[in-house]
C-alpha positions in Angstrom: -204.5 120.5 109.4 -201.8 123.0 108.6 -199.4 123.8 111.5 -196.5 126.2 112.0 -194.0 125.5 114.7 -193.9 128.2 117.4 -191.8 131.2 116.5 -190.6 129.5 113.3 -191.8 130.0 109.7 -191.6 126.4 108.5 -195.1 125.3 107.5 -196.3 121.8 107.3 -199.6 119.9 106.8 -200.3 117.1 109.3 -202.8 114.5 108.3 -203.2 110.7 108.2 -201.4 108.3 105.9 -203.8 107.0 103.2 -205.4 103.7 104.2 -203.5 103.7 107.5 -205.5 105.8 110.0 -203.1 105.3 112.9 -200.1 106.7 110.9 -199.6 110.5 110.9 -198.3 112.1 107.7 -196.3 115.4 107.8 -195.8 117.2 104.5 -193.6 120.3 104.3 -195.4 123.0 102.3 -192.2 124.7 101.1 -189.1 122.7 100.5 -187.0 125.9 100.5 -187.7 126.3 104.3 -185.5 123.9 106.3 -187.0 122.6 109.6 -185.0 122.4 112.8 -185.4 120.3 115.9 -188.1 122.5 117.4 -190.2 122.2 114.3 -190.0 118.4 114.4 -190.8 118.2 118.1 -193.9 120.4 117.4 -195.1 118.0 114.7 -194.4 115.0 116.9 -196.5 116.5 119.6 -199.4 117.2 117.2 -199.3 113.6 116.0 -199.3 112.2 119.5 -202.2 114.4 120.5 -204.1 113.0 117.5 -203.6 109.5 118.7 -201.2 108.3 116.0 -198.9 105.3 116.6 -196.2 106.5 114.1 -195.5 109.4 111.9 -194.1 109.4 108.3 -192.8 112.3 106.3 -193.6 113.2 102.8 -190.7 113.2 100.3 -187.9 115.4 101.8 -185.1 117.2 100.0 -181.7 116.4 101.5 -181.4 119.6 103.6 -184.6 118.8 105.5 -183.5 115.2 106.5 -181.1 115.9 109.4 -183.7 117.5 111.7 -185.9 114.4 111.4 -183.0 112.0 111.7 -181.8 113.7 114.9 -185.3 113.2 116.3 -185.2 109.4 115.8 -186.7 109.1 112.3 -185.4 106.4 109.9 -185.4 106.4 106.2 -187.9 104.0 104.8 -187.7 104.9 101.1 -185.7 106.9 98.6 -186.9 108.6 95.4 -185.1 109.6 92.3 -185.5 113.3 91.4 -185.5 114.5 87.8 -185.6 118.0 86.4 -186.5 119.5 83.0 -185.5 122.9 81.7 -188.5 124.0 79.7 -186.8 127.1 78.4 -184.4 124.9 76.4 -186.1 121.6 75.9 -188.1 120.7 72.8 -191.7 119.8 73.5 -191.9 116.0 73.4 -194.4 114.2 71.2 -197.3 112.2 72.7 -196.8 109.5 70.0 -199.4 108.1 67.6 -201.0 105.4 69.7 -203.3 107.7 71.6 -205.0 111.0 70.8 -205.2 114.1 72.9 -209.0 113.7 72.5 -208.7 110.9 75.0 -207.9 113.5 77.7 -210.6 115.1 79.9 -210.6 117.1 83.0 -210.4 115.2 86.3 -213.0 116.8 88.5 -213.2 116.6 92.3 -216.3 114.4 92.2 -214.2 111.9 90.2 -211.4 111.6 92.7 -212.8 108.3 94.1 -212.3 106.8 90.6 -208.8 108.2 90.5 -208.0 106.8 94.0 -209.1 103.4 92.8 -206.6 103.6 89.9 -203.9 104.9 92.2 -204.4 102.0 94.6 -204.1 99.4 91.8 -201.1 101.2 90.3 -199.0 101.5 93.4 -198.3 98.9 96.0 -199.2 99.7 99.6 -198.3 101.7 101.6 -197.7 104.2 98.7 -201.2 104.4 97.3 -203.2 107.6 97.7 -206.8 107.8 98.7 -209.4 110.4 97.8 -208.3 112.9 100.5 -204.7 112.5 99.6 -205.4 113.2 96.0 -207.4 116.3 96.9 -204.4 117.5 99.0 -202.2 117.0 95.9 -204.5 119.1 93.7 -204.5 121.9 96.3 -200.7 121.7 97.1 -199.7 124.4 94.6 -201.3 127.8 93.7 -202.2 126.5 90.2 -202.9 122.9 89.2 -204.0 120.8 86.3 -205.7 117.4 86.7 -206.5 115.3 83.7 -207.6 111.8 83.1 -207.9 109.3 80.3 -211.1 107.3 79.7 -211.4 104.2 77.5 -214.9 103.1 76.7 -216.2 105.5 79.3 -214.0 104.1 82.1 -211.2 106.0 83.7 -207.9 104.2 83.3 -205.2 106.8 84.0 -204.8 110.3 85.5 -202.2 112.9 86.3 -202.0 115.9 88.6 -199.5 118.6 87.9 -198.9 121.9 89.6 -197.3 125.3 89.2 -195.7 127.6 91.9 -194.1 130.7 90.4 -191.9 129.6 87.5 -191.5 126.0 88.9 -193.7 123.2 87.7 -194.3 119.8 89.3 -195.6 116.5 87.9 -197.1 115.5 91.2 -198.9 112.2 90.6 -199.3 110.0 87.6 -201.1 106.6 87.7 -202.1 104.1 85.0 -204.1 101.0 85.9 -202.0 97.9 85.4 -204.0 96.4 82.5 -203.9 99.7 80.5 -200.1 100.1 80.6 -197.9 100.2 77.4 -200.6 102.1 75.5 -198.9 105.5 75.7 -201.2 106.9 78.3 -198.6 108.0 80.7 -196.6 109.8 78.0 -199.8 111.5 76.8 -200.5 112.8 80.3 -196.9 114.0 80.8 -196.8 115.8 77.4 -200.1 117.5 78.2 -198.8 118.6 81.6 -195.6 120.0 80.1 -197.6 121.9 77.5 -199.8 123.5 80.2 -196.7 124.5 82.2 -195.0 125.9 79.1 -198.0 128.1 78.2 -197.9 129.5 81.8 -194.3 130.5 81.7 -192.8 127.7 83.8 -189.1 127.5 83.5 -188.2 124.3 85.3 -190.1 121.2 86.1 -189.5 118.6 88.9 -190.8 115.0 89.2 -189.8 112.2 91.5 -190.3 108.5 91.2 -189.3 105.4 93.1 -185.6 104.5 92.5 -186.6 101.1 91.2 -189.4 102.3 88.9 -187.4 101.9 85.8 -190.4 102.3 83.4 -191.3 105.7 84.9 -187.7 106.9 84.9 -187.3 105.9 81.2 -190.5 107.8 80.4 -189.3 111.0 82.0 -185.9 110.7 80.4 -187.5 110.3 77.0 -189.4 113.5 77.6 -186.2 115.5 78.2 -185.9 115.2 82.0 -182.4 114.6 83.5 -181.5 113.0 86.8 -180.5 115.3 89.6 -177.7 114.2 91.9 -179.7 114.3 95.1 -182.4 111.9 96.0 -185.6 112.5 98.1 -186.2 110.6 101.3 -189.3 109.4 103.2 -188.7 108.9 106.9 -190.7 107.3 109.7 -190.7 107.2 113.5 -192.8 105.2 116.0 -194.5 107.4 118.6 -194.1 106.8 122.3 -194.6 108.7 125.5 -191.3 110.6 125.5 
């Protein structure tokens, strides 16, 4: 559900963490709006009312962290944040190992297949299920979801979004046995081309700080590291 704290414009979506039905998941819908203590208490109350045992945030920009930390949340993971200026960057090449003909539209009825890839690509608790992937597709006013099939079987996918003149590489997953074939790069290059055609000026992507392969991919496509990192926080719920 989407909830707005009383008399405050910070909007968030409250759901359940993928594959952990007793963990609430709060995702801020606009990172330019900074929550305060009242917002966080409102979301805590929603999670308690829904019977959750704990609550985790989505990836938070640094200005949003203090309100959660003051309410007893602890950082459980940090993510590197990278940015690309599409107005200046040359369009990267997809390479010669794969063809753009390998790409096809990722339709909603195929999200179960994509979720299976996501779960094999990412260690728990960071994998997305079908519902979480649907939320990612719907997170921005415009989105592009593409997948790669080899011998008729989906082996990789990407979801990207656009909001105004900002673009976001929101999720990219390649099944483990199909890595090092150039599929991730193919999907990133396709997403950047889509954003460029729609007037996007800057693109953001985040990845785990220890995911060196993903970081190297984005750097090779023209992204640069931003100084700040994103944080995911969690708090156990009690009767207070």
